Structure formats: C-alpha cells, structure tokens
N, C-alpha and C positions, 0 to 999 in steps of 0.2 A: 899203794890200797890208797883205790879214789879217795881223794877229799868234798866233803860235805861240802854244796853247793852254799856258797856264802852265804850270808840273812842275817842283814842287821833286825835284832829280834829284841822285843822287850819283856819283860815279866809275859807272864801266860796266865791270862783269866779263865774261868770256867766259864762255861757258853750257861744260859740261864736257856729255859723250854720256851721263853717267847722271841726269843733272837730268832730260833730254828722253822724258816720256814713247813706250811704243812705238806702241800703238795710234792710228791718224792722229786719229780726234776727241778722244779728250786731249793727243796732243798741238796739235791748232787752237786747245783754249781755253789748252792752257796759252803759248802765243808770243801772244797777244793782253795786250796791254802791256811786251813781251817787243822788243829795238833789233835790227836788222839795221845790218852797219856794211860800208862799202867803203871800203877806204884804196889808194888809188895815188897816183904821182906827182904827181897835181894837189893832193893831197891829200885829208882824212877829209868822206865825209859820211853818212850817219846818218837811223834813220828808226823810231818806235816803231807799230807794225806790232797796227792797229784794223783791220785787215778780214782775213779768208783765205775758204779753201774744202778740201773733203776731200775724196781722193782714191783710192777702194783698187781691186788688181787684177778684183776680181768686179761692177766699176760699169761698166758699157757707153760711160759719158762717158768713163771714164779710157787714159789714150796705153796704160797698159801693159794690158789685159785682155785681147786675143791675146797676150799675152808678153813676153819681151825679146828689141826688136832693136837696133842698132846706136846709133839715135838715141836710143832709150828708155831705153840700157841705166846713169845714172846714179841710174832712179829706185829702181830693185833693190836699192843700194846700202843696209848699215846706215844707224838714221838720224840726223839730222845733214849731210846731205850738200845739194850744192842740185845739181842736177835745169833744166834753164834751156833751153828750148827756141826757135824762131824758130815765129811762128804769123802764117796769114794775112796771109805775104809783108809783114808790113806791123813787126810787135813784136815781140821775145821777151818770155817770161816763167818768171818761175823760182818753184818747189818748194820745201817741204826736204821731204827724205824722212821719212818713217817708219817702224815693223815692224823686221824684223830684215832681214838678206841674205837676198835671191835672192824676197820680198814686195815688191810693186811699187802701193807704196802713198806720197800724199804730202802737202801740205800749200801749195796756191795762197798765193801771196802777192798782196794786193789792193787791199790800199792803207797807207801809212805814215803818221804828220804827222817829221812832217820837221825835224830836228834841229840835227844837226852840218852843216855845210856849204853852208847854204841858198843863199848864192851860189853856191857852184858849180852843185848843183844846177839853181838858174835856168838859166845860160850851157848848160847842157845840156841843158833841153825848150825853152829861149827862150820862157820865161813868167816876171813876177814873181809869178804869185794863190799864192798860198802854202797853198790848200785841193787846189786839182787841181798839184801839185807830182808829188804822187806818187798818185792816185789813180787806180785801176787801174794794171791790173796790165803796161800799157806803158808808162802812164808813168815808172811804181813804179823799174822797171829802168831808163830812159833818164834817170833824174831820178841812179842810182847808176853807169850806166854798168858794166852788168849785159849780157855776151852766151856767146857759146857756150864762151867760151874762159873761162868761169869755168866751166862744165858741172864736176860734178863735185866742185866743191872740200866740204874734207870742215868746214865749218860750226862746228865745235869746238877748232880748231887755229889757233896763229896764222898769219896768211896774209891774201890780197884782201878776205874776205869771209868775216864772223862774226859769228855770237850772241852777242845781250850781255843781260845784265841792270841793272836798278840797282837790284833784292832791294827796289824800294817794292812795296806792295799791286794785285794786279791790280784790273783795272776787271770792274764789271760787263758781261757779256755776253749781246748776244741774238742768236737763233738764227731763220734764214728760209731760202727755198731758192733756190736756184743763179742764175745770172744769162749770159745771151752762151754758151749752148747751145743744140744742134740736140738733145739727148736726154737727158732722163731729170735737169732742170732742176726738177722738181717739186721734187728730195728735199731737205730742210730737212738741206742739208751748208755754208750757209753762218754765219760767226761771224762778231760783231764788238763795237768797241765797243760800251755804252752812255751809256757818258759824255759828259757836253753838251762839254765842250770838242773831244772828239773825232769827231762826229756829223757835220760838215760834211765832212770827211778820206776818212768813207766814203763808195766807189763806188756807184751805181746808184741808183733810183729812191730818193726819200723815202717815198714813201709805203706801199716792199714793206717796209721797216725802222721806220714807226709802228706795221705790223700785226705787228708780232716776239716771237715767242716767248722773255722770259728766259731766260734759261740758269742761268746765276748774278747 
C-alpha cells in the first residue's frame, strides 16, 4: 500500500464563507490544498483537495447552462454549498458552488489525498490502494459517502460535510484541459497540485499533466 503523502499538518479549522473567493476560477485555485471533511455515525473521513475543474453558467458543459431546474438548484446557491448529482447511472459527483446566489457556477472536485479515516474510506471503496481511493469524482464521493442527501449542504457551517484548512502554504498549481466531457473539453479549466507527492493522486492521463501549464 502506498503511504500517504507526508505533510506536517496543524489542526483543521472550518473555512468561513468570507474566505472563499467569489469567482469560480479563483475559488478553484484557492481550494487546491484545502480539505473536504465528512463526518457521520461511522467516524470522520477527510482528504486534501489536489484536483478540480470549474464550470460557469455560460459554459455549454455546465449543468446550469440552460437555467435553474429542480436537479441543479443547489448550484445556484451562494458560494460554499455542495451541489451533488448522480451521473452516468453509476456514481455521484460533488461541486462547490461559486459566485453569488442566483448564478449557476461551481468547482467540481476531482481528487483528494486521503487523510483522516483511511480504513473507513477503504471499506467503502473495497480497495486498499491509497492513490486510487479518491482519484476521480466518483471514487471521491464513494470514499466519503457523499450522495444526494448532502446536496445543498452549507460547507462553511458545522455539519456532515465541510471545507477546512490547516493554514499551510498552498502547493504549486498547474492548469490543463478538462477531461471526461463530450463538449467544451478543450477549455483549460482543470487545476491540480504540482507538488511531487500529490501527483500520484491526481486523475487522468499522466501525459496531460506533463504538458500542463504552470499557474502558480
């Protein structure tokens, strides 16, 4: 089993909404290196965010492109809420809403480095390979037991799902094109940690990461 990326970490603190950038791309950059925490009756599972993608209402690939519906309503909430949806009849995916209330923008979480509750995440995934536990949107939500019941959750308040930081310095960030889309896949709106210890946890073809542009 691959050992977790070594990182000196202070106690996690919940992120306040005021700390979250309003713009979707700025929020995506900000979230790299932050934590998604899941608390339930089985214990705590968490992971450090190392990959995400942005979607805005004017983007034909966004669920909100044609306006608000019962399915996508949560994505129109103010920044810092969870938008959870079922995709391909197989798994769930989770977005962090961006922008202001009434604008359908968000950041799709694509990969985490597992931190707390690794054994719990392994039991949910039926896997012991650490780099694969939360590498990809569906694996991520399965490992953290995220489903539609958490849709609309305010991630800046105490609850079953929340965003956190250890106040450490952000890792270097790379940007490349989105993956897994039928349209608008060419847009350079996928962001990931370029820290060497984080790269094995990032999803998608390695060649795409090697040819990526350095953002920060």
